Every structure is written in C-alpha cells, then in structure tokens.
ZAMARGU-4260 file (C-alpha; in steps of 0.2 Angstrom, whole numbers, plus 5000, padded with zeros to 4 digits):
<rodrens>
0) 5006/4912/5114 | 5019/4900/5119 | 5032/4890/5109 | 5032/4871/5110 | 5045/4858/5107
5) 5042/4842/5100 | 5045/4827/5111 | 5057/4820/5098 | 5069/4834/5101 | 5066/4837/5120
10) 5082/4834/5125 | 5092/4843/5113 | 5079/4858/5112 | 5080/4860/5131 | 5100/4862/5130
15) 5098/4875/5117 | 5085/4885/5127 | 5095/4884/5142 | 5110/4890/5132 | 5101/4904/5124
20) 5093/4911/5139 | 5075/4911/5133 | 5060/4913/5144 | 5053/4896/5150 | 5041/4887/5139
25) 5024/4886/5147 | 5012/4873/5142 | 4992/4873/5139 | 4990/4854/5143 | 4979/4849/5157
30) 4978/4859/5172 | 4990/4855/5186 | 4981/4848/5201 | 4980/4861/5216 | 4990/4875/5205
35) 4980/4890/5202 | 4979/4897/5185 | 4991/4912/5182 | 4982/4928/5186 | 4992/4937/5172
40) 4996/4956/5172 | 4991/4972/5164 | 4997/4972/5146 | 5005/4990/5147 | 5015/4983/5161
45) 5020/4967/5153 | 5026/4976/5137 | 5032/4992/5146 | 5020/5003/5136 | 5013/5020/5140
50) 4996/5021/5149 | 4990/5035/5137 | 4996/5026/5122 | 4984/5030/5107 | 4978/5017/5095
55) 4985/5017/5078 | 4971/5005/5073 | 4955/5000/5081 | 4952/4983/5086 | 4938/4976/5073
60) 4923/4969/5081 | 4920/4954/5069 | 4930/4946/5056 | 4942/4958/5048 | 4958/4958/5037
65) 4972/4971/5036 | 4972/4981/5020 | 4987/4978/5009 | 4991/4996/5010 | 4994/4994/5027
70) 5005/4977/5028 | 5022/4980/5037 | 5035/4971/5047 | 5040/4969/5065 | 5058/4966/5072
75) 5063/4953/5085 | 5079/4946/5092 | 5084/4928/5090 | 5098/4924/5102 | 5103/4908/5092
80) 5106/4918/5076 | 5123/4924/5082 | 5130/4907/5077 | 5123/4905/5059 | 5141/4905/5052
85) 5148/4892/5065 | 5154/4876/5057 | 5155/4859/5065 | 5170/4856/5077 | 5187/4848/5070
90) 5190/4831/5075 | 5202/4837/5088 | 5190/4849/5096 | 5177/4834/5096 | 5187/4822/5105
95) 5192/4836/5117 | 5174/4842/5121 | 5168/4824/5121 | 5178/4820/5137 | 5171/4835/5146
100) 5157/4830/5158 | 5151/4847/5162 | 5145/4861/5151 | 5160/4872/5147 | 5159/4890/5155
105) 5152/4905/5147 | 5170/4911/5144 | 5171/4897/5129 | 5154/4901/5120 | 5160/4891/5105
110) 5164/4876/5115 | 5148/4877/5124 | 5138/4876/5107 | 5149/4862/5101 | 5147/4854/5118
115) 5128/4854/5118 | 5128/4847/5099 | 5139/4833/5104 | 5127/4829/5118 | 5112/4830/5107
120) 5120/4820/5093 | 5124/4805/5104 | 5106/4806/5112 | 5098/4806/5094 | 5112/4802/5080
125) 5099/4799/5067 | 5092/4817/5069 | 5106/4828/5074 | 5122/4819/5068 | 5124/4833/5056
130) 5130/4848/5065 | 5123/4861/5051 | 5106/4853/5053 | 5106/4855/5072 | 5113/4872/5071
135) 5099/4878/5059 | 5084/4868/5065 | 5087/4867/5084 | 5099/4880/5089 | 5093/4894/5078
140) 5075/4890/5073 | 5068/4885/5090 | 5077/4900/5100 | 5067/4911/5089 | 5050/4905/5092
145) 5047/4913/5108 | 5054/4930/5105 | 5045/4931/5088 | 5029/4927/5096 | 5031/4940/5110
150) 5036/4953/5097 | 5020/4951/5088 | 5010/4952/5103 | 5017/4967/5108 | 5014/4974/5091
155) 4995/4971/5092 | 4995/4977/5109 | 5004/4993/5105 | 4996/4997/5088 | 4978/4994/5095
160) 4980/5004/5111 | 4976/4989/5122 | 4984/4998/5137 | 4969/5001/5148 | 4966/4994/5165
165) 4954/4981/5157 | 4967/4973/5147 | 4976/4958/5155 | 4990/4948/5146 | 4994/4930/5149
170) 4979/4926/5161 | 4975/4908/5162 | 4958/4899/5163 | 4953/4882/5166 | 4940/4874/5155
175) 4931/4856/5157 | 4925/4848/5142 | 4907/4843/5145 | 4910/4828/5133 | 4926/4821/5140
180) 4926/4827/5158 | 4943/4833/5155 | 4949/4850/5161 | 4961/4860/5151 | 4971/4874/5156
185) 4971/4889/5143 | 4981/4904/5143 | 4975/4920/5134 | 4987/4931/5126 | 4977/4946/5131
190) 4959/4946/5139 | 4948/4961/5142 | 4940/4959/5160 | 4926/4971/5156 | 4920/4964/5139
195) 4927/4946/5142 | 4935/4945/5124 | 4951/4935/5122 | 4964/4936/5110 | 4975/4922/5103
200) 4989/4931/5094 | 4999/4921/5081 | 5014/4926/5073 | 5011/4913/5059 | 4996/4904/5051
205) 4996/4888/5063 | 4985/4885/5077 | 4996/4876/5091 | 4988/4857/5091 | 4992/4858/5112
210) 4980/4873/5112 | 4965/4866/5102 | 4958/4854/5116 | 4958/4869/5128 | 4949/4881/5114
215) 4936/4867/5110 | 4933/4865/5129 | 4929/4883/5130 | 4917/4883/5114 | 4906/4871/5124
220) 4905/4881/5140 | 4888/4889/5145 | 4895/4902/5156 | 4914/4908/5155 | 4923/4924/5159
225) 4929/4922/5142 | 4915/4929/5133 | 4922/4928/5115 | 4938/4923/5107 | 4948/4932/5092
230) 4962/4924/5083 | 4974/4936/5076 | 4987/4930/5063 | 5002/4939/5056 | 5003/4927/5041
235) 4990/4918/5030 | 4980/4905/5038 | 4984/4887/5034 | 4970/4873/5032 | 4972/4867/5051
240) 4969/4885/5056 | 4953/4887/5046 | 4947/4870/5051 | 4949/4874/5069 | 4941/4891/5068
245) 4926/4883/5059 | 4924/4869/5073 | 4925/4884/5086 | 4912/4894/5077 | 4900/4879/5076
250) 4902/4876/5094 | 4900/4894/5099 | 4890/4904/5086 | 4893/4922/5086 | 4907/4921/5099
255) 4923/4917/5088 | 4930/4929/5075 | 4947/4930/5066 | 4958/4945/5062 | 4971/4944/5049
260) 4984/4957/5053 | 4997/4953/5039 | 5014/4957/5046 | 5031/4951/5041 | 5044/4946/5053
265) 5062/4953/5052 | 5074/4942/5063 | 5089/4951/5071 | 5105/4944/5079 | 5113/4949/5095
270) 5131/4954/5094 | 5145/4941/5095 | 5145/4924/5089 | 5151/4917/5073 | 5141/4924/5058
275) 5137/4919/5041 | 5149/4928/5030 | 5139/4931/5015 | 5145/4944/5001 | 5131/4944/4988
280) 5131/4958/4976 | 5147/4964/4987 | 5163/4971/4979 | 5179/4963/4986 | 5187/4971/4999
285) 5171/4978/5007 | 5169/4979/5025 | 5155/4970/5034 | 5144/4956/5026 | 5129/4956/5016
290) 5113/4955/5027 | 5095/4953/5023 | 5079/4943/5020 | 5087/4932/5006 | 5102/4928/5015
295) 5095/4915/5029 | 5085/4907/5015 | 5100/4904/5003 | 5110/4898/5018 | 5097/4884/5023
300) 5095/4880/5005 | 5103/4863/4999 | 5110/4860/4983 | 5098/4847/4976 | 5080/4840/4979
305) 5087/4825/4988 | 5097/4835/5001 | 5083/4848/5003 | 5070/4834/5006 | 5081/4827/5020
310) 5084/4845/5028 | 5064/4848/5027 | 5060/4831/5034 | 5071/4834/5050 | 5065/4852/5051
315) 5047/4845/5052 | 5051/4832/5063 | 5059/4844/5076 | 5044/4856/5073 | 5028/4845/5071
320) 5017/4860/5077 | 5024/4871/5063 | 5029/4885/5075 | 5044/4890/5066 | 5043/4904/5052
325) 5044/4900/5033 | 5060/4895/5027 | 5067/4889/5010 | 5053/4877/5007 | 5041/4883/4995
330) 5053/4895/4987 | 5057/4890/4969 | 5074/4895/4967 | 5074/4889/4950 | 5064/4904/4945
335) 5076/4917/4955 | 5080/4933/4947 | 5087/4950/4951 | 5073/4962/4950 | 5078/4978/4960
340) 5095/4987/4963 | 5096/5003/4973 | 5105/5018/4971 | 5124/5015/4975 | 5131/5027/4988
345) 5149/5024/4993 | 5152/5017/5010 | 5133/5014/5012 | 5130/4998/5002 | 5117/4994/4990
350) 5099/4987/4992 | 5094/4972/4980 | 5079/4961/4979 | 5077/4945/4970 | 5060/4938/4965
355) 5055/4919/4965 | 5040/4909/4963 | 5030/4902/4978 | 5026/4885/4976 | 5018/4872/4989
360) 5029/4872/5005 | 5041/4859/5006 | 5041/4855/4988 | 5056/4867/4983 | 5070/4876/4992
365) 5085/4869/4984 | 5098/4877/4973 | 5096/4895/4982 | 5116/4896/4984 | 5119/4891/4966
370) 5107/4903/4958 | 5110/4917/4969 | 5130/4914/4965 | 5126/4914/4946 | 5116/4931/4947
375) 5130/4938/4959 | 5145/4933/4947 | 5135/4938/4931 | 5133/4955/4938 | 5151/4958/4942
380) 5156/4950/4926 | 5147/4963/4917 | 5155/4977/4927 | 5172/4970/4927 | 5175/4966/4909
385) 5177/4980/4896 | 5163/4979/4882 | 5173/4974/4869 | 5175/4957/4877 | 5156/4952/4877
390) 5155/4941/4862 | 5152/4923/4858 | 5154/4914/4841 | 5150/4897/4835 | 5157/4896/4817
395) 5164/4881/4809 | 5177/4890/4800 | 5183/4900/4816 | 5187/4887/4829 | 5200/4900/4837
400) 5187/4913/4839 | 5173/4905/4849 | 5173/4919/4864 | 5184/4930/4872 | 5197/4921/4882
405) 5192/4931/4899 | 5174/4930/4896 | 5176/4912/4894 | 5182/4909/4912 | 5164/4915/4918
410) 5148/4908/4921 | 5141/4923/4912 | 5150/4918/4896 | 5146/4899/4898 | 5128/4904/4899
415) 5128/4914/4883 | 5137/4901/4874 | 5126/4885/4879 | 5111/4896/4876 | 5117/4897/4858
420) 5118/4878/4856 | 5101/4877/4865 | 5093/4888/4853 | 5099/4878/4838 | 5090/4862/4845
425) 5074/4871/4849 | 5074/4879/4832 | 5076/4863/4823 | 5062/4855/4834 | 5051/4869/4830
430) 5054/4866/4811 | 5048/4849/4813 | 5031/4848/4803 | 5027/4832/4811 | 5026/4840/4828
435) 5018/4857/4824 | 5005/4862/4812 | 5013/4880/4809 | 5029/4871/4804 | 5019/4860/4791
440) 5011/4876/4785 | 5028/4885/4783 | 5036/4871/4773 | 5021/4869/4762 | 5023/4888/4758
445) 5040/4887/4752 | 5044/4890/4734 | 5052/4873/4725 | 5067/4871/4714 | 5067/4861/4698
450) 5067/4844/4708 | 5052/4849/4718 | 5062/4851/4733 | 5057/4866/4745 | 5069/4881/4742
455) 5077/4883/4759 | 5090/4897/4761 | 5104/4901/4773 | 5098/4909/4789 | 5105/4920/4803
460) 5096/4916/4819 | 5098/4925/4835 | 5091/4929/4852 | 5089/4948/4856 | 5080/4957/4870
465) 5063/4962/4867 | 5055/4978/4875 | 5062/4980/4893 | 5052/4989/4906 | 5060/4998/4921
470) 5055/5010/4933 | 5066/5022/4942 | 5061/5025/4961 | 5071/5034/4974 | 5087/5032/4964
475) 5086/5015/4961 | 5078/5004/4948 | 5064/4990/4948 | 5067/4978/4932 | 5049/4974/4929
480) 5050/4965/4913 | 5065/4958/4901 | 5057/4947/4888 | 5068/4940/4875 | 5065/4939/4856
485) 5070/4926/4844 | 5074/4932/4826 | 5079/4924/4809 | 5086/4933/4794 | 5093/4929/4777
490) 5112/4927/4776 | 5122/4919/4762 | 5136/4907/4767 | 5149/4902/4754 | 5155/4887/4764
495) 5140/4876/4768 | 5141/4858/4775 | 5133/4844/4766 | 5121/4846/4751 | 5110/4862/4755
500) 5099/4863/4738 | 5099/4881/4738 | 5089/4892/4727 | 5093/4909/4721 | 5081/4922/4729
505) 5078/4939/4724 | 5074/4952/4737 | 5055/4950/4738 | 5056/4931/4740 | 5069/4934/4754
510) 5059/4946/4764 | 5043/4934/4761 | 5052/4919/4767 | 5059/4929/4782 | 5042/4935/4787
515) 5035/4918/4786 | 5048/4911/4796 | 5047/4924/4809 | 5027/4922/4809 | 5026/4903/4810
520) 5042/4896/4817 | 5050/4911/4829 | 5035/4912/4841 | 5037/4894/4847 | 5056/4896/4849
525) 5053/4913/4857 | 5041/4905/4870 | 5052/4892/4875 | 5067/4905/4877 | 5056/4916/4889
530) 5048/4902/4899 | 5057/4886/4898 | 5068/4881/4913 | 5082/4877/4901 | 5085/4896/4897
535) 5082/4901/4916 | 5100/4905/4918 | 5101/4915/4902 | 5086/4926/4908 | 5095/4928/4925
540) 5111/4933/4917 | 5103/4947/4906 | 5093/4955/4921 | 5111/4955/4930 | 5117/4965/4914
545) 5104/4977/4916 | 5107/4980/4934 | 5126/4981/4931 | 5124/4994/4917 | 5114/5004/4929
550) 5129/5004/4942 | 5140/5009/4928 | 5129/5024/4925 | 5128/5029/4943 | 5147/5027/4945
555) 5151/5038/4930 | 5142/5052/4940 | 5150/5049/4957 | 5162/5037/4964 | 5153/5021/4970
560) 5161/5006/4979 | 5160/4997/4962 | 5173/5009/4954 | 5188/4997/4956 | 5179/4983/4948
565) 5172/4993/4933 | 5182/4988/4916 | 5195/4980/4928 | 5196/4966/4917 | 5200/4955/4931
570) 5186/4941/4934 | 5197/4930/4945 | 5185/4932/4960 | 5170/4926/4949 | 5177/4910/4941
575) 5167/4895/4934 | 5161/4886/4949 | 5154/4870/4955 | 5149/4857/4942 | 5155/4869/4928
580) 5172/4873/4936 | 5180/4862/4922 | 5169/4869/4908 | 5177/4873/4891 | 5171/4883/4877
585) 5180/4870/4866 | 5167/4856/4873 | 5152/4867/4867 | 5161/4871/4850 | 5163/4851/4847
590) 5145/4849/4852 | 5140/4861/4838 | 5151/4853/4826 | 5143/4837/4830 | 5126/4844/4827
595) 5132/4851/4810 | 5137/4834/4804 | 5124/4824/4811 | 5109/4835/4813 | 5096/4839/4826
600) 5079/4833/4817 | 5075/4822/4804 | 5057/4819/4796 | 5049/4813/4780 | 5037/4826/4773
605) 5025/4828/4758 | 5034/4845/4754 | 5046/4835/4745 | 5063/4829/4746 | 5065/4823/4764
610) 5071/4818/4775 | 5079/4833/4782 | 5091/4837/4795 | 5093/4854/4804 | 5107/4863/4812
615) 5104/4881/4819 | 5110/4893/4832 | 5114/4910/4838 | 5113/4923/4852 | 5113/4941/4850
620) 5110/4955/4863 | 5115/4970/4851 | 5099/4978/4853 | 5090/4983/4867 | 5073/4992/4864
625) 5066/4999/4881 | 5048/5006/4888 | 5051/5017/4902 | 5035/5013/4913 | 5026/5029/4917
630) 5022/5034/4934 | 5004/5034/4932 | 5005/5016/4925 | 5018/5011/4938 | 5007/5015/4953
635) 4992/5007/4945 | 5000/4990/4941 | 5014/4991/4954 | 5007/5001/4968 | 5014/4992/4983
640) 5030/4987/4974 | 5042/5000/4982 | 5036/4995/4999 | 5037/4977/4997 | 5054/4979/4989
645) 5059/4989/5004 | 5053/4976/5016 | 5061/4962/5004 | 5078/4969/5009 | 5075/4964/5026
650) 5064/4949/5026 | 5055/4937/5014 | 5040/4945/5007 | 5027/4944/4993 | 5022/4955/4979
655) 5006/4963/4986 | 4999/4966/4967 | 4983/4957/4963 | 4987/4942/4951 | 5005/4941/4958
660) 5001/4930/4973 | 5015/4917/4968 | 5028/4929/4967 | 5040/4930/4982 | 5052/4944/4985
665) 5069/4942/4995 | 5084/4953/4996 | 5098/4962/5006 | 5110/4975/5007 | 5128/4973/5004
670) 5135/4981/5019 | 5121/4981/5032 | 5122/4969/5046 | 5106/4962/5056 | 5114/4965/5073
675) 5100/4972/5084 | 5103/4989/5091 | 5118/4991/5079 | 5120/5008/5071 | 5120/5000/5053
680) 5104/4990/5057 | 5091/4997/5044 | 5074/5003/5051 | 5069/5008/5068 | 5080/5003/5083
685) 5074/4989/5094 | 5071/4991/5112 | 5069/4978/5125 | 5052/4973/5132 | 5049/4968/5151
690) 5049/4952/5158 | 5035/4943/5169 | 5042/4940/5187 | 5053/4925/5187 | 5057/4924/5169
695) 5073/4928/5161 | 5077/4944/5153 | 5080/4941/5135 | 5065/4948/5127 | 5059/4953/5109
700) 5063/4969/5102 | 5051/4984/5098 | 5042/4977/5082 | 5035/4994/5075 | 5040/4998/5057
705) 5026/5008/5049 | 5021/5004/5031 | 5029/5014/5018 | 5016/5023/5009 | 5014/5022/4990
710) 5027/5032/4980 | 5019/5050/4976 | 5027/5064/4965 | 5043/5065/4956 | 5057/5052/4960
715) 5070/5064/4957 | 5081/5048/4953 | 5088/5056/4936 | 5094/5072/4942 | 5079/5081/4937
720) 5079/5075/4919 | 5063/5065/4919 | 5049/5068/4931 | 5040/5052/4927 | 5055/5043/4936
725) 5062/5036/4918 | 5079/5032/4915 | 5088/5043/4902 | 5078/5044/4886 | 5081/5030/4872
730) 5079/5036/4854 | 5074/5024/4841 | 5089/5027/4829 | 5102/5035/4841 | 5099/5026/4858
735) 5107/5032/4873 | 5105/5030/4892 | 5105/5013/4901 | 5098/5002/4887 | 5110/5010/4874
740) 5124/5006/4886 | 5119/4987/4886 | 5117/4987/4867 | 5135/4994/4864 | 5142/4984/4877
745) 5134/4967/4869 | 5135/4972/4850 | 5148/4959/4848 | 5139/4944/4856 | 5137/4935/4839
750) 5123/4930/4829 | 5126/4912/4825 | 5123/4905/4808 | 5109/4893/4803 | 5113/4879/4791
755) 5100/4868/4783 | 5105/4853/4772 | 5094/4839/4764 | 5101/4821/4767 | 5100/4810/4753
760) 5095/4793/4755 | 5099/4785/4739 | 5114/4775/4732 | 5121/4776/4750 | 5125/4795/4748
765) 5123/4810/4759
</rodrens>
C-alpha cells in the first residue's frame, strides 16, 4: 500500500518528499523488464514485532466489519506537519532565495521550505502560486500519505498476530491479463505463503486506481500463488471501492473478501519547525498551544464557499486518487457547536469537543475559523463578565439602555441583540393568516371590539431555554440537548405607537388569548429558532454559556487555569471580530425603531379591520429548566459517546450512535501538543518502526490505542453527591447547581415588548 502522487504535481511533490525524508514511493505499474519482483520480508521483521505476539482479533475468513464497540485510533508521524504554522516568505526573503541556485543547507530549515515552494510555484504558478495552498496540500498532506498507510498496516499485522513464518510483507507478484496481454506488477501488503491469502490494507476508503489493473489481471488468473485477496479498510468504503470489489468478485467468485476494520488516524508531528499557534478555549497567558483533531480542519477551512471550493479543487487536482485523509470538505461548519467540556485541572488543560453535521464531501468546509472563534469568544465572555452585565433591551422609550456597554463590545452580546430583532420578524411572519392556516385560525378566534376589529392585546414575547439535557462523566459534561422555547405573555404598555385598537381584557380573556397564541403561533416561531440557520449563532452562544457555567462551578471548588478570567470584567481579548468589528448596538436599535414605524407584515383578512402591521421582539434566558440524564438512559442512547468524545479530542470522528450517522465530532485539548513522543502527547507513546533495506529511516509510529469501553459504574464527577452522574439537583421552585447559575446570570437578558397596530387606509391617515 504505497502512496502515489499525481503527475501534475510530480515536480513539487518530489521536492517535498526529498525534503521530508519519506520512504521512496513504489509503483504498481507495468512490470519492469528484467527486474525480478521484490521477495518481501517477514512481516514481524518488517514491523519489528515479537515472534510470539498474540492476536487481539482473529482475521475473519469471509466478509466482516468491526463492531462499533471496538472502533479505535492509531497514531503516525507526519514529517511535514511541523511546518503547519509557517507563513509565506517576505518579499525580501523571496528575492534572496530566488537567487540561490542550490537548495539551502539543513542548518537553514525554513529557507529550505521556502526555496522548494519558490521552485514549485515557478514550475506551476496556477497551482502553487499561493504558499498556504502549497503548504497544506503538498508539503503537509502528501508527506503524511505513506506514514499513515504504514501505520495502519502495522496495526493490522500486530492486532491480528500475523507474525508467523508464513506471513510475508511487501512481496511483489507479476500478473498477465489474458484479455490484454499486458503484465502488471502488484505488491501485496501481506501474503500468507501457506494459504496463499493476500491482504490489501487501506488506511482510507479508496482503492488506488494504479493498483486496479493488477488486481483485475490477478482475478482472471487460473493459477496463482495468491489464492485469495482480502481488502482491509480503515474508513467507510467509497463507491469506487465497492465497484472495484464487485468486479473482482465477479471475475474470481469466492476468492475476494472485504474487512472493514474501522480505525481513525491521529496525525502527530515531529519536533521543531514552525507550528500553528491555536489557542481555542485556552485562557490568555497559558503555555503551549491548543492541539487536537479540530485544529487541523479549522486551519484548512476557508472563510467562504468560493475560497473553499478553490482550495478543494486544488487539493483534488494534487490528489486525484484521493489518498489523503479527509479534510474540512464534508464538514458543515455552519452547524458547529460545543458539546463537551472536560474537567479543568490547573496546569493540565481542558478537553473539549465540537459537533458538526457531515455532508457530501467537497460541498462544505468553509467558515470553520469564524464559528470556532465565536464559540471560543462567547465562552470567555460568559466567564469574564459578571452576571449583572448579561442583559439586552430593545425599548423605544429607553435608547440609553440597549445593553451593557462591556457586553456590547462582544460577539456574544451582538448575537443576543440581533436574535431579538430576528425574532420580531419571524413572529410577525408566523402571525400572517395568508401564510399559515394556524394563524388564520388564531385571528378568527379573537374577540371583537365594537367596530368588529379583532381584539388584540399587548404582548411580551421572548426566547427562553427549554429543558436542557446534560450528563456528567469522569468529571466533564456532555451537553446533549439545549432546545430553546419561544413564549408570549400579556403585558400592558402605556405608550403604544400607532393606533392599537386595544380592548380591555379580564384575566380569563388574557389567559385564553395567551393559550391560543402559544398553541397556534409560537410552535412555528420556536421551530425556526431551534432549526433555522439564522439562529445558529444564538444556539452556539447558549451552549457555550452552559459550558462556561460548568467551569465556574469547578473553579469555585478548586483553582483552575480560568480563575483570572472569571468575573474580571475584561473582555478585551474577545472583541467584535471580522465583518462585525464595527458593529454597534445602536445600529440594531435603529433597525428596531424602523420596524416599529413601518411594521413587518401587512395583509387583508376577513377577521375584520385590515390590513395589519406587526412589530414584535424579545430574547430572555432568565429560566433554565434542566433534565439530568440517568446513567441507564445515557448508556442506552449514547453508549459510545464517551469513547467517541475521547477520540475526537485527538482526531475527527463520528458519533457511533445509531441514527446519528451524519454527526461528526472534533475537538482538542487546551495545552496538549501533538508532538510525537512528547511527554504531553495524549495516549500511548509512539515507537519507531523498522525499515526495508535501502529505505530511509523515517517510519510511522506505534498505532495501538485500544478502544475505551462504555462507561460503567458511578462517574464520581460530583463528589459523590449523585451516583447517577448528574449535576447538582435543580428544584422547580428553588433552582441551584449549574442551571440555576445560568438562570441567575442571565436573568436580566430582557424580554422585549410586542406591539401590534392597525394601519388605517381611509382619508390618507394611519
């Protein structure tokens, strides 16, 4: 299983491989005349494994798939990854290196990288004129192909105990296709000389197109030392793999099988170089950088669909055989949300995990930096500001009390205030009887005044948290569900704009009208708040609030790395960013006043007295009902989530729960590096693997990382207070614990008012 490079990037790729010291890339093309096939060597010697190594898993006879309970990870070192933070040379450096005819010496490693890029960009300016594209696509990605493949090969050989004298690795065979007369040389990753079984071990889900002719030629042989062929995949098979296997099975019935040994790669970096300095979820002043599976994907993500498509097009052109591991393409970052925060231990960092929806590869991948930054900034805003600052207020009589001045300098505050305005528009739309039969029913059900106009009343309308579902495991919390609800309530306003045509209501009429509104109107608005992309930032901000309150609780028990941030009222490290850097609360307030004056919806309706205009609003997180998921339910519905979350801290993974096939998990640790063999590297420490005679010595690391079994017993995360792993109990009338902390902190986040007015159309008046 050898990596191939596209001919279009042969020059640049060859320079990269020479620089990184990877093993030579062999080909399975036509057999070289007069050159005998490579005899291979014992697998145990090739991978330096013990002769008496016992199998953890027996190699299956026929088709098989690894059970979800056994999915795990394997490590490898990518020599190119140590340059993931290197930026393009300055104009002066470019001009200086452009004049050097020879590659700079090893004592100038940065100049060596830049020099190779300059040569690559001159040979192919369209493909490699941008340094970051070349760095990510060629320097890093291609450098990892062979080490990743060898690491997974070693994992298969080791875990299945293929170390007897019968198992030979890297042995080559020549096959002549009887239909074309062409001879193809094919290398078997492993071959059993006693049974004749050959293994083709793939660290991805793609067969190499260059290997296909050899496989097809073998499948037509009447006699061959290879009696059967088993394809072993680490990742789900793509259509090309399934089609290839079907063709082989048709040609050689009973001789071709597949083995889906689901494993996720963890890419490590050697020491040195220039690393990407991510600080996601990391308090200011911390040592080290945030490492983990999320960071590589976020670094490669581009800011918009156009730039992302350009990046993916170049990536695919440089990797036509799709040998590189999955990147940000296929990750829908517009759905990114924080779903796990680990126990904060001072000096040890914190594990965290995001979730995002998986979509068709190469259709998404943009916006990762922006969304991760928003989650990070909101998390720290909720920590830094003291609770009395968490309020927003859209009131035409109070232009000086829109929101706290410090809160207004943050994206978290911006998101809440903009959601208030967006809610107004959606509420008005949901009230339109021309669009929704439920709205028509509502208007017809209202009592009438003396003029036959429906008796509308003034309403307070707001968003509040629904029943949040969380689960504590091993000292951290899984944020399983944080739904939002939209409510409406009668509220008398003295200074109303326009001509409201109010009626006087008794308490029974108020309650009946509230009930009708919450039954016929609010479910549609609530559906939008919980699902519409326009409110995604609000949902992200809220889950970050849950995580921040958990950190506050833990810090109250023992000092954490976040102590200096908590209640510091200093949000200067998390300002308004990007396109929102010049945003002001006053701009939203002016949009609100415009809506009050001009309305949001107009319609004629047989309920009488139309047309109508609507003006509504409000966001209020003052309540926080909570459901603590029991251990029994958690293991029934989220059996693999603790293990998958643990894996996601190191690499992109997916939720193994049935029914959640489109949910990806990606995370990191706030102080852990990904340097192979370093003391702070999570998981087992890698060991070098042996080389074939004549190959360089840079080899993959030990891939073993046994699966974490489902959690059993008490988590002990609450200091023994709750053996079911819940957070502190929350009472219905006197809440305390995590959710009560959020309720107290957000009690002042205002409930906006709702105005309705009838617009007269006669005599030129309104």
